[in-house]
Backbone as numpy.savetxt, mean C-alpha at the origin, in Angstrom:
# Nx Ny Nz CAx CAy CAz Cx Cy Cz
-21.81 -30.53 14.23 -21.83 -29.16 14.69 -20.47 -28.49 14.55
-19.40 -29.22 14.93 -18.05 -28.67 14.80 -17.73 -28.37 13.34
-18.20 -29.24 12.45 -17.95 -29.06 11.01 -18.61 -27.78 10.52
-19.83 -27.51 10.97 -20.55 -26.30 10.55 -19.82 -25.05 11.05
-19.36 -25.08 12.28 -18.63 -23.93 12.83 -17.34 -23.71 12.07
-16.62 -24.79 11.74 -15.38 -24.68 10.98 -15.63 -24.09 9.61
-16.67 -24.54 8.92 -17.01 -24.01 7.60 -17.38 -22.53 7.70
-18.13 -22.16 8.74 -18.50 -20.77 8.94 -17.27 -19.90 9.18
-16.32 -20.37 9.99 -15.09 -19.62 10.24 -14.27 -19.46 8.98
-14.17 -20.50 8.19 -13.41 -20.43 6.93 -14.07 -19.44 5.98
-15.39 -19.50 5.86 -16.07 -18.58 4.93 -15.95 -17.13 5.42
-15.97 -16.91 6.74 -15.80 -15.55 7.26 -14.40 -15.03 6.97
-13.39 -15.88 7.12 -12.02 -15.42 6.88 -11.77 -15.17 5.40
-12.47 -15.88 4.53 -12.29 -15.67 3.09 -13.01 -14.42 2.60
-14.03 -13.98 3.35 -14.81 -12.83 2.89 -14.05 -11.51 3.05
-13.07 -11.46 3.91 -12.31 -10.24 4.15 -11.16 -10.14 3.15
-11.45 -9.58 1.99 -10.43 -9.44 0.95 -9.53 -8.26 1.27
-8.21 -8.51 1.27 -7.25 -7.45 1.57 -7.33 -6.33 0.53
-7.16 -5.13 1.01 -7.09 -3.97 0.13 -5.79 -4.08 -0.67
-5.89 -4.07 -1.99 -4.73 -4.26 -2.86 -4.87 -3.38 -4.10
-3.76 -2.83 -4.54 -3.71 -2.06 -5.78 -2.69 -2.73 -6.68
-3.07 -3.01 -7.91 -2.16 -3.67 -8.83 -2.43 -3.19 -10.25
-1.43 -3.27 -11.08 -1.59 -2.88 -12.47 -0.37 -3.25 -13.28
-0.58 -3.41 -14.58 0.51 -3.66 -15.53 0.55 -2.46 -16.46
1.75 -1.88 -16.59 1.91 -0.68 -17.42 2.85 -1.00 -18.57
2.37 -0.78 -19.79 3.19 -0.98 -20.99 4.07 0.25 -21.21
5.34 0.01 -21.48 6.29 1.09 -21.76 7.08 0.63 -22.99
6.69 1.13 -24.14 7.27 0.66 -25.41 8.78 0.88 -25.51
9.44 -0.10 -26.05 10.86 -0.03 -26.43 11.81 0.27 -25.28
11.49 -0.16 -24.09 12.40 0.04 -22.95 12.73 -1.33 -22.37
14.01 -1.60 -22.23 14.45 -2.91 -21.75 14.11 -3.11 -20.27
14.10 -4.36 -19.87 13.87 -4.71 -18.47 14.91 -4.02 -17.59
16.16 -4.05 -18.03 17.25 -3.47 -17.27 17.06 -1.96 -17.07
16.68 -1.25 -18.14 16.45 0.20 -18.03 15.24 0.51 -17.15
14.17 -0.28 -17.26 13.02 -0.08 -16.39 13.39 -0.28 -14.92
14.19 -1.30 -14.66 14.65 -1.56 -13.29 15.43 -0.36 -12.75
16.34 0.17 -13.56 17.14 1.33 -13.13 16.25 2.55 -12.91
15.26 2.75 -13.79 14.32 3.86 -13.62 13.53 3.67 -12.32
13.19 2.42 -12.02 12.47 2.13 -10.78 13.30 2.51 -9.56
14.57 2.18 -9.57 15.44 2.55 -8.46 15.56 4.07 -8.31
15.69 4.75 -9.43 15.77 6.21 -9.41 14.47 6.80 -8.86
13.34 6.24 -9.30 12.05 6.73 -8.80 11.96 6.53 -7.28
12.33 5.35 -6.78 12.31 5.12 -5.33 13.16 6.16 -4.60
14.33 6.47 -5.16 15.23 7.44 -4.52 14.60 8.82 -4.43
13.76 9.16 -5.39 13.12 10.47 -5.38 11.79 10.47 -4.62
11.10 9.34 -4.60 9.76 9.28 -4.02 9.75 9.07 -2.50
10.83 8.49 -1.96 10.87 8.19 -0.53 12.04 8.90 0.13
11.83 9.36 1.35 12.85 10.10 2.08 14.09 9.25 2.31
13.89 8.00 2.69 15.00 7.07 2.96 14.81 5.79 2.15
15.09 5.84 0.85 14.82 4.67 0.01 15.56 3.41 0.46
16.75 3.55 1.04 17.48 2.37 1.49 16.80 1.70 2.68
16.03 2.46 3.45 15.27 1.88 4.56 13.98 1.23 4.04
13.46 1.73 2.94 12.20 1.25 2.38 12.40 -0.02 1.55
13.39 -0.01 0.68 13.62 -1.15 -0.22 14.16 -2.34 0.57
13.46 -3.47 0.44 13.84 -4.70 1.14 14.63 -5.65 0.24
14.22 -5.71 -1.04 14.87 -6.62 -2.00 15.07 -5.88 -3.32
16.29 -5.98 -3.85 16.61 -5.46 -5.19 17.25 -6.61 -5.95
16.64 -7.02 -7.04 17.18 -8.11 -7.85 17.08 -7.70 -9.32
18.17 -7.15 -9.83 18.18 -6.65 -11.20 17.99 -7.78 -12.20
18.62 -8.92 -11.95 18.52 -10.05 -12.87 17.08 -10.55 -13.01
16.38 -10.63 -11.89 14.98 -11.09 -11.90 14.01 -9.96 -12.23
14.50 -8.73 -12.21 13.64 -7.58 -12.49 12.63 -7.35 -11.38
13.14 -7.19 -10.15 12.26 -7.10 -9.00 12.77 -6.09 -7.97
11.87 -5.24 -7.50 12.14 -4.38 -6.36 10.97 -4.58 -5.39
11.30 -4.93 -4.15 10.27 -5.08 -3.12 10.57 -4.11 -1.99
9.53 -3.44 -1.54 9.71 -2.42 -0.51 8.63 -2.54 0.56
8.94 -2.00 1.71 7.97 -1.88 2.80 7.99 -0.42 3.22
6.86 0.23 3.06 6.77 1.67 3.33 5.55 1.95 4.20
5.35 3.22 4.50 4.15 3.59 5.24 3.72 4.99 4.84
2.46 5.25 5.12 1.88 6.56 4.93 1.22 6.95 6.24
1.06 8.22 6.47 0.45 8.70 7.70 -1.05 8.88 7.49
-1.83 8.42 8.45 -3.28 8.66 8.41 -3.60 9.87 9.29
-4.12 10.90 8.66 -4.57 12.10 9.37 -6.07 12.23 9.15
-6.87 12.03 10.17 -8.33 12.07 10.02 -8.81 13.37 9.39
-9.89 13.26 8.61 -10.44 14.43 7.94 -11.38 15.21 8.86
-11.84 14.58 9.94 -12.73 15.25 10.89 -12.06 15.37 12.24
-12.29 16.48 12.90 -11.70 16.71 14.22 -12.20 15.67 15.22
-13.42 15.19 15.03 -13.98 14.19 15.95 -13.30 12.83 15.82
-12.45 12.68 14.80 -11.74 11.42 14.60 -10.26 11.55 14.92
-9.85 12.64 15.52 -8.44 12.93 15.76 -7.73 11.84 16.56
-8.43 11.18 17.45 -7.80 10.13 18.27 -7.41 8.91 17.44
-7.87 8.83 16.20 -7.57 7.69 15.33 -6.32 7.91 14.47
-5.67 9.05 14.61 -4.48 9.34 13.82 -3.47 8.20 13.98
-2.77 7.87 12.90 -1.81 6.78 12.98 -1.04 6.62 11.69
-0.47 5.44 11.51 0.25 5.17 10.27 -0.28 3.90 9.65
-0.11 3.82 8.33 -0.54 2.65 7.58 0.68 2.15 6.81
1.17 0.99 7.20 2.31 0.40 6.51 1.78 -0.49 5.37
2.62 -0.73 4.38 2.21 -1.55 3.23 3.44 -2.12 2.53
3.20 -3.18 1.76 4.24 -3.78 0.92 4.04 -3.30 -0.50
5.14 -3.02 -1.17 5.10 -2.46 -2.51 6.11 -3.21 -3.37
5.64 -3.90 -4.39 6.52 -4.66 -5.27 6.37 -4.16 -6.70
7.49 -4.10 -7.41 7.47 -3.78 -8.84 8.25 -4.88 -9.55
7.61 -5.47 -10.56 8.22 -6.53 -11.38 8.44 -5.95 -12.77
9.64 -6.15 -13.32 10.00 -5.56 -14.60 10.21 -6.65 -15.65
9.69 -6.39 -16.86 9.94 -7.23 -18.03 10.18 -6.28 -19.19
10.61 -6.84 -20.29 10.84 -6.03 -21.49 9.56 -5.27 -21.86
9.62 -3.96 -21.89 8.51 -3.14 -22.35 7.34 -3.01 -21.39
7.46 -3.49 -20.15 6.35 -3.35 -19.21 6.81 -3.60 -17.78
6.01 -3.13 -16.86 6.24 -3.42 -15.45 4.90 -3.62 -14.76
4.94 -4.35 -13.67 3.75 -4.62 -12.88 4.01 -4.15 -11.46
3.05 -3.45 -10.88 3.17 -3.04 -9.48 2.07 -3.72 -8.67
2.41 -4.05 -7.44 1.46 -4.63 -6.49 1.68 -3.93 -5.16
0.64 -3.27 -4.66 0.71 -2.61 -3.37 -0.35 -3.28 -2.50
0.09 -3.90 -1.40 -0.83 -4.72 -0.60 -0.38 -4.79 0.86
-1.08 -5.57 1.63 -0.78 -5.79 3.05 -0.78 -4.49 3.84
-1.82 -3.70 3.65 -1.95 -2.44 4.38 -2.31 -2.74 5.83
-1.54 -2.17 6.75 -1.76 -2.40 8.17 -1.84 -1.07 8.89
-3.01 -0.80 9.43 -3.25 0.45 10.16 -2.85 0.27 11.62
-2.08 1.25 12.10 -1.66 1.23 13.50 -1.86 2.63 14.09
-2.87 2.77 14.95 -3.12 4.09 15.54 -2.01 4.47 16.51
-1.74 5.77 16.62 -0.73 6.24 17.57 -1.20 6.04 19.00
-2.51 6.28 19.23 -3.07 6.08 20.57 -3.76 4.72 20.60
-3.44 3.92 21.60 -4.06 2.61 21.70 -4.59 2.39 23.10
-5.55 1.53 23.19 -6.15 1.21 24.48 -7.66 1.24 24.39
-8.30 1.11 25.49 -9.76 1.11 25.56 -10.30 2.43 25.02
-11.27 2.35 24.11 -11.90 3.54 23.56 -11.22 4.09 22.33
-10.15 3.45 21.87 -9.45 3.89 20.66 -9.55 2.83 19.58
-9.32 3.24 18.33 -9.28 2.28 17.22 -8.17 1.27 17.50
-8.38 0.07 17.01 -7.39 -0.99 17.20 -6.61 -1.20 15.90
-5.37 -1.67 16.00 -4.61 -1.99 14.78 -5.39 -3.00 13.93
-5.28 -2.88 12.62 -6.04 -3.78 11.73 -5.43 -3.83 10.35
-5.60 -4.98 9.70 -5.27 -5.14 8.29 -6.42 -4.51 7.50
-6.11 -3.63 6.55 -7.16 -3.00 5.77 -7.72 -3.98 4.75
-9.04 -4.07 4.74 -9.73 -4.96 3.81 -10.74 -4.16 3.01
-11.37 -4.83 2.06 -12.42 -4.20 1.26 -13.75 -4.14 2.02
-13.82 -4.77 3.19 -15.05 -4.78 3.97 -15.51 -3.36 4.29
-16.82 -3.15 4.26 -17.39 -1.84 4.55 -17.26 -1.50 6.03
-17.49 -2.49 6.88 -17.50 -2.25 8.31 -16.15 -2.52 8.96
-15.85 -1.76 9.98 -14.63 -1.93 10.76 -14.64 -3.33 11.39
-13.54 -4.09 11.24 -13.54 -5.47 11.75 -13.56 -5.58 13.27
-13.10 -4.57 13.97 -13.05 -4.61 15.43 -13.38 -3.23 15.97
-14.68 -2.86 15.90 -15.06 -1.49 16.27 -14.88 -1.21 17.76
-14.75 0.06 18.06 -14.68 0.51 19.44 -16.04 0.23 20.08
-16.07 -0.46 21.23 -17.36 -0.72 21.88 -18.11 0.59 22.13
-19.39 0.57 21.93 -20.27 1.73 22.13 -20.02 2.85 21.11
-19.20 2.59 20.10 -18.94 3.61 19.07 -18.78 2.95 17.70
-19.69 2.04 17.38 -19.60 1.28 16.13 -19.70 2.19 14.91
-20.66 3.11 14.91 -20.82 4.02 13.76 -19.58 4.89 13.58
-19.05 5.41 14.68 -17.82 6.21 14.62 -16.68 5.37 14.05
-16.53 4.14 14.53 -15.48 3.24 14.05 -15.61 2.99 12.55
-16.85 2.78 12.08 -17.06 2.53 10.65 -16.74 3.77 9.82
-17.02 4.96 10.33 -16.67 6.20 9.61 -15.15 6.36 9.54
-14.47 6.08 10.65 -13.00 6.17 10.66 -12.43 5.14 9.69
-12.94 3.92 9.73 -12.49 2.84 8.84 -12.61 3.27 7.38
-13.75 3.85 7.01 -13.96 4.33 5.64 -13.00 5.46 5.31
-12.76 6.36 6.27 -11.86 7.49 6.06 -10.42 7.02 5.86
-9.99 6.05 6.64 -8.64 5.50 6.50 -8.46 4.95 5.08
-9.42 4.14 4.64 -9.31 3.52 3.31 -9.39 4.56 2.20
-10.21 5.59 2.37 -10.29 6.66 1.36 -8.96 7.39 1.25
-8.34 7.66 2.40 -7.05 8.35 2.38 -5.97 7.46 1.76
-5.99 6.18 2.08 -5.01 5.26 1.49 -5.20 5.19 -0.02
-6.44 5.10 -0.47 -6.70 5.06 -1.92 -6.15 6.31 -2.60
-6.38 7.47 -2.00 -5.88 8.73 -2.55 -4.34 8.73 -2.58
-3.73 8.31 -1.49 -2.26 8.27 -1.42 -1.68 7.31 -2.46
-2.33 6.17 -2.65 -1.81 5.18 -3.60 -2.00 5.65 -5.04
-3.09 6.37 -5.31 -3.28 6.93 -6.64 -2.15 7.91 -6.95
-1.82 8.76 -5.99 -0.72 9.70 -6.15 0.60 8.97 -6.36
0.82 7.92 -5.58 2.06 7.13 -5.69 2.19 6.47 -7.06
1.10 5.89 -7.55 1.13 5.19 -8.84 1.35 6.18 -9.99
0.74 7.35 -9.90 0.95 8.38 -10.94 2.41 8.84 -10.91
2.94 9.05 -9.72 4.34 9.44 -9.58 5.26 8.38 -10.18
4.97 7.12 -9.91 5.79 6.03 -10.44 5.71 5.99 -11.97
4.51 6.13 -12.52 4.35 6.11 -13.98 5.14 7.24 -14.62
5.11 8.41 -14.01 5.89 9.55 -14.54 7.39 9.27 -14.42
7.80 8.67 -13.30 9.22 8.34 -13.12 9.73 7.32 -14.12
8.87 6.41 -14.52 9.28 5.37 -15.47 9.42 5.92 -16.89
8.88 7.10 -17.13 8.98 7.72 -18.46 10.28 8.50 -18.64
10.95 8.82 -17.55 12.14 9.65 -17.62 13.32 8.82 -18.13
13.91 9.22 -19.26 15.05 8.47 -19.80 16.25 8.52 -18.85
17.03 7.48 -18.87 18.26 7.42 -18.06 19.28 8.37 -18.66
20.02 9.05 -17.81 21.11 9.90 -18.28 22.37 9.04 -18.41
23.10 9.30 -19.46 24.38 8.60 -19.61 25.50 9.60 -19.30
26.69 9.09 -19.18 27.83 9.94 -18.85 28.03 11.05 -19.89
27.65 10.80 -21.13 27.85 11.81 -22.17 26.72 12.84 -22.22
25.63 12.62 -21.46 24.49 13.54 -21.49 24.74 14.84 -20.75
25.76 14.94 -19.99 25.97 16.18 -19.24 27.20 16.85 -19.77
C-alpha cells in the first residue's frame, strides 16, 4: 500500500510541468563575444535596474543569468484581489552565430494573502489552479488561466524585444 501511494505521489509531481519558454535564434556572422555584449546592452535597455536583475555575467562562457519579475494585473474587476507579481529566471547562452534563451521558474505571489485570496504558486502548464481558494474553485481556475495568459503575452514581448536588440550592431569608438 505504501508503495502505491509513493508511486501515485511521484506521478502527480511529475505531471505538473513548469511553464517555460525557450528558443535558439540563429544570428549569422556574429561572434559569441559580440552577441554577449549585445545581450548586456539589451538588458540595460529592457530593465529599469539591470544590475539588480542580472545575477551572473560570464563573457568567457557566453552566459547571462537574470532574475526578474513582471506585474500581474487581472483583466477582470472581479479578479482584482489576485493582483500580484510573477518572478522568473531568465538565462541567455551565447555561441558563435546563435544564442539560446530559457525563461522559467515562474512564481506568482499575490499582493494580498490570507484566507479567501489566491495563494503563491509556481506556474505550471496545468489547466487547473493547484491550490484553489476554498468555495471559489472556478474563480481560482479563471485567475490561474489569466495569470498564465498575461505571462505568455509578456514573455512574447520580451523575446521579440531581445531578438530586435540582438540585431543592433555594436558601436565602436570611431562610429560617433
